[in-house]
KEMAR-104630 format. One record per residue: chain; x, y, z of N, C-alpha, C, CB in turn. Coordinates in steps of 0.1 Angstrom, whole numbers, plus 5000, padded with zeros to 4 digits. Glycine has a CB too. Layout:
% KEMAR-104630
A,X,Y,Z,X,Y,Z,X,Y,Z,X,Y,Z
...
***
This chain:
% KEMAR-104630
A,6983,1417,7624,6986,1429,7618,6979,1433,7605,7000,1430,7617
A,6977,1423,7597,6970,1423,7584,6955,1428,7587,6970,1409,7577
A,6949,1422,7598,6936,1426,7601,6935,1440,7605,6931,1417,7611
A,6945,1445,7613,6945,1458,7617,6945,1468,7605,6957,1461,7626
A,6953,1465,7595,6955,1472,7582,6941,1472,7575,6967,1465,7572
A,6935,1461,7574,6922,1460,7567,6912,1468,7575,6917,1446,7565
A,6911,1468,7588,6902,1475,7596,6904,1490,7593,6903,1472,7610
A,6916,1495,7594,6919,1508,7591,6915,1513,7577,6934,1510,7593
A,6917,1505,7567,6913,1508,7553,6898,1508,7552,6920,1498,7543
A,6891,1499,7558,6877,1499,7558,6871,1511,7565,6872,1487,7565
A,6876,1515,7577,6872,1526,7583,6874,1539,7576,6878,1527,7596
A,6886,1540,7569,6888,1552,7561,6879,1553,7549,6903,1552,7556
A,6875,1542,7543,6866,1541,7532,6852,1545,7537,6867,1526,7525
A,6849,1540,7548,6835,1543,7554,6834,1558,7557,6832,1534,7566
A,6845,1564,7562,6845,1579,7565,6844,1587,7552,6858,1584,7574
A,6851,1582,7542,6849,1590,7529,6835,1589,7524,6858,1585,7519
A,6829,1577,7525,6815,1576,7520,6805,1584,7528,6810,1562,7519
A,6808,1586,7541,6800,1594,7550,6801,1609,7548,6804,1591,7563
A,6810,1614,7539,6813,1629,7539,6800,1635,7534,6825,1633,7529
A,6792,1630,7525,6779,1637,7522,6769,1638,7534,6771,1631,7510
A,6770,1627,7542,6762,1626,7554,6766,1638,7564,6763,1611,7561
A,6780,1638,7566,6786,1649,7575,6781,1662,7570,6801,1648,7575
A,6782,1665,7557,6778,1678,7551,6764,1682,7553,6781,1677,7537
A,6755,1670,7552,6742,1673,7554,6738,1676,7568,6734,1662,7548
A,6745,1669,7577,6743,1671,7591,6748,1685,7595,6751,1660,7599
A,6759,1690,7590,6765,1703,7593,6756,1713,7587,6780,1705,7587
A,6750,1711,7575,6740,1722,7569,6728,1723,7578,6736,1717,7554
A,6724,1712,7584,6712,1712,7593,6715,1720,7606,6708,1697,7597
A,6727,1717,7611,6731,1723,7624,6733,1739,7622,6745,1717,7629
A,6739,1742,7611,6742,1756,7608,6729,1764,7606,6751,1758,7595
A,6719,1758,7598,6707,1763,7596,6699,1767,7609,6700,1754,7589
A,6699,1757,7617,6694,1759,7632,6701,1770,7640,6696,1746,7640
A,6714,1771,7638,6721,1782,7645,6718,1795,7640,6737,1780,7644
A,6716,1797,7625,6714,1808,7618,6700,1812,7622,6715,1805,7605
A,6690,1803,7623,6676,1806,7626,6675,1811,7640,6667,1794,7623
A,6684,1807,7649,6684,1812,7662,6691,1824,7664,6689,1803,7671
A,6696,1831,7653,6704,1843,7653,6717,1842,7662,6696,1854,7658
A,6723,1830,7661,6736,1828,7668,6748,1837,7664,6741,1814,7666
A,6747,1842,7652,6758,1850,7646,6758,1864,7651,6757,1849,7630
A,6748,1869,7659,6748,1883,7664,6756,1884,7678,6733,1888,7667
A,6761,1873,7682,6769,1873,7694,6782,1881,7691,6772,1859,7698
A,6785,1892,7697,6797,1900,7695,6809,1892,7698,6797,1912,7703
A,6820,1894,7689,6832,1887,7692,6833,1872,7689,6836,1890,7706
A,6823,1867,7682,6822,1852,7680,6834,1848,7672,6809,1848,7672
A,6840,1836,7677,6851,1831,7670,6847,1818,7663,6862,1829,7679
A,6855,1814,7653,6852,1800,7646,6853,1789,7656,6861,1797,7634
A,6862,1790,7667,6864,1780,7677,6851,1779,7686,6875,1784,7686
A,6845,1790,7689,6833,1790,7697,6822,1784,7689,6829,1805,7703
A,6821,1788,7676,6810,1781,7668,6812,1767,7666,6810,1787,7655
A,6825,1763,7664,6827,1747,7662,6823,1740,7675,6843,1744,7658
A,6825,1747,7686,6821,1739,7699,6806,1740,7700,6827,1746,7713
A,6799,1749,7696,6784,1749,7697,6779,1739,7687,6779,1763,7693
A,6785,1738,7675,6780,1728,7665,6786,1714,7667,6782,1733,7652
A,6794,1712,7678,6801,1699,7682,6809,1693,7669,6790,1689,7686
A,6817,1702,7664,6826,1698,7653,6840,1704,7656,6820,1702,7639
A,6849,1702,7646,6862,1708,7650,6864,1720,7640,6873,1696,7648
A,6872,1729,7645,6874,1742,7638,6878,1741,7623,6886,1751,7646
A,6888,1731,7622,6893,1729,7608,6882,1724,7598,6905,1717,7608
A,6874,1714,7602,6863,1710,7594,6854,1721,7592,6855,1699,7600
A,6849,1729,7602,6840,1740,7601,6845,1751,7591,6837,1746,7614
A,6858,1754,7592,6863,1764,7583,6863,1759,7569,6877,1768,7587
A,6867,1747,7567,6867,1740,7553,6853,1741,7548,6873,1725,7553
A,6844,1736,7556,6830,1736,7552,6825,1750,7547,6821,1730,7564
A,6827,1760,7555,6822,1773,7552,6829,1778,7539,6825,1784,7564
A,6842,1776,7538,6849,1780,7525,6843,1773,7513,6863,1778,7527
A,6841,1760,7514,6835,1752,7503,6821,1756,7500,6835,1738,7505
A,6812,1757,7510,6798,1759,7509,6795,1773,7505,6791,1755,7521
A,6801,1783,7512,6798,1797,7510,6807,1805,7502,6796,1803,7524
A,6818,1799,7499,6829,1804,7490,6835,1818,7497,6824,1807,7473
A,6836,1817,7509,6842,1828,7517,6847,1824,7530,6831,1839,7520
A,6855,1833,7537,6860,1829,7550,6850,1830,7561,6871,1837,7553
A,6853,1824,7572,6844,1825,7583,6840,1839,7587,6850,1818,7596
A,6850,1849,7588,6848,1862,7591,6838,1869,7581,6861,1869,7592
A,6841,1866,7568,6833,1873,7557,6818,1867,7558,6839,1870,7541
A,6817,1855,7561,6804,1848,7562,6796,1855,7574,6806,1833,7564
A,6802,1856,7586,6795,1861,7597,6792,1875,7595,6803,1859,7609
A,6801,1883,7589,6798,1897,7587,6786,1898,7577,6810,1904,7582
A,6786,1890,7566,6774,1891,7557,6761,1887,7565,6777,1881,7546
A,6761,1878,7573,6749,1874,7582,6745,1886,7589,6752,1861,7592
A,6755,1892,7596,6751,1904,7605,6746,1915,7597,6764,1908,7613
A,6751,1918,7585,6747,1928,7577,6732,1926,7573,6756,1930,7565
A,6729,1915,7569,6715,1912,7565,6706,1913,7577,6713,1897,7558
A,6710,1909,7588,6702,1911,7601,6700,1926,7603,6710,1905,7613
A,6711,1934,7601,6710,1948,7605,6700,1955,7594,6725,1955,7604
A,6701,1950,7582,6691,1956,7572,6677,1953,7576,6694,1952,7558
A,6675,1941,7581,6661,1938,7585,6656,1946,7597,6659,1924,7588
A,6666,1948,7606,6662,1956,7617,6659,1970,7613,6674,1957,7627
A,6668,1976,7604,6665,1989,7599,6651,1990,7592,6677,1993,7588
A,6647,1981,7584,6634,1980,7579,6623,1979,7588,6633,1970,7569
A,6624,1973,7599,6614,1971,7610,6614,1983,7619,6616,1958,7618
A,6626,1989,7622,6627,2000,7631,6636,2011,7625,6633,1996,7645
A,6631,2018,7616,6639,2028,7609,6644,2040,7618,6631,2034,7597
A,6638,2040,7629,6642,2051,7639,6654,2047,7648,6630,2054,7648
A,6658,2035,7647,6670,2030,7655,6683,2037,7652,6673,2015,7653
A,6691,2041,7661,6703,2048,7659,6714,2039,7655,6708,2056,7672
A,6724,2043,7649,6734,2035,7642,6742,2027,7653,6744,2043,7634
A,6745,2033,7664,6752,2027,7675,6744,2014,7680,6754,2037,7687
A,6731,2015,7682,6724,2005,7687,6722,1994,7677,6711,2010,7692
A,6721,1999,7664,6720,1989,7652,6732,1981,7652,6717,1996,7638
A,6744,1987,7653,6757,1980,7652,6757,1969,7664,6769,1991,7654
A,6754,1974,7676,6755,1965,7688,6745,1954,7686,6753,1972,7701
A,6733,1956,7683,6723,1946,7682,6726,1935,7670,6710,1952,7679
A,6734,1940,7661,6737,1931,7649,6750,1923,7651,6739,1939,7637
A,6757,1925,7663,6768,1917,7667,6781,1924,7664,6768,1904,7660
A,6782,1937,7659,6794,1943,7657,6800,1949,7670,6792,1953,7647
A,6813,1949,7670,6819,1954,7683,6821,1969,7684,6833,1948,7684
A,6820,1975,7672,6821,1990,7672,6812,1995,7660,6837,1994,7671
A,6808,2008,7663,6800,2015,7653,6808,2017,7640,6796,2028,7658
A,6821,2020,7642,6828,2023,7631,6831,2010,7622,6841,2030,7635
A,6833,1999,7628,6835,1986,7621,6822,1984,7613,6838,1975,7632
A,6810,1986,7620,6797,1983,7613,6796,1992,7601,6785,1985,7622
A,6798,2005,7603,6797,2014,7591,6806,2011,7580,6800,2027,7595
A,6819,2007,7583,6829,2003,7574,6824,1990,7566,6843,2001,7581
A,6819,1980,7574,6816,1967,7567,6803,1970,7559,6814,1955,7578
A,6794,1978,7564,6781,1979,7557,6784,1988,7544,6770,1987,7566
A,6792,1998,7544,6796,2005,7533,6802,1997,7522,6804,2016,7536
A,6812,1988,7526,6820,1980,7517,6810,1971,7510,6831,1971,7524
A,6800,1964,7517,6791,1955,7511,6780,1962,7502,6785,1948,7521
A,6774,1973,7507,6762,1979,7501,6766,1991,7493,6751,1985,7512
A,6779,1996,7493,6782,2007,7485,6778,2020,7490,6776,2006,7471
A,6772,2021,7502,6767,2034,7508,6766,2031,7523,6753,2039,7502
A,6766,2042,7530,6765,2042,7545,6751,2036,7549,6767,2056,7551
A,6749,2031,7561,6736,2027,7566,6725,2038,7565,6737,2022,7581
A,6729,2050,7568,6720,2062,7567,6714,2064,7553,6726,2073,7571
A,6724,2063,7543,6720,2066,7529,6712,2053,7524,6734,2068,7519
A,6715,2041,7529,6708,2029,7525,6693,2029,7530,6715,2016,7530
A,6693,2035,7543,6679,2037,7549,6671,2046,7540,6681,2043,7562
A,6677,2058,7536,6670,2067,7528,6665,2061,7515,6679,2080,7526
A,6674,2055,7508,6672,2049,7495,6662,2038,7496,6685,2044,7490
A,6661,2029,7506,6653,2018,7506,6640,2019,7515,6660,2007,7511
A,6639,2029,7522,6628,2030,7531,6619,2043,7530,6633,2030,7546
A,6624,2052,7522,6617,2065,7520,6612,2066,7507,6626,2077,7523
***
């Protein structure tokens, strides 16, 4: 029994020491996922992302909160809005519905609301101010 206790203690210490390693691995996985535009999948849940990244939902949620200082939903919305702004710059003629869909938003109204909250103006006004 004493051996079991020592094994457990040693394993717990090793896991704690590996935390920076796990964080570095997670950072690498998330970067790859972002580079592949994984966040534009409409309706994406933290459970689906944790499955893709081969981790558990609780760890991923804590990692995002600690690393990005925001919730999963806020983080995904921010990524999608940056993506939408890049599309607008490259294709200023795109209509808002198509822009919302291609950026991963489930509805035009949700996209406009999120965009306005983050940028302080509608996508149309942002386009005028930044591209003309």
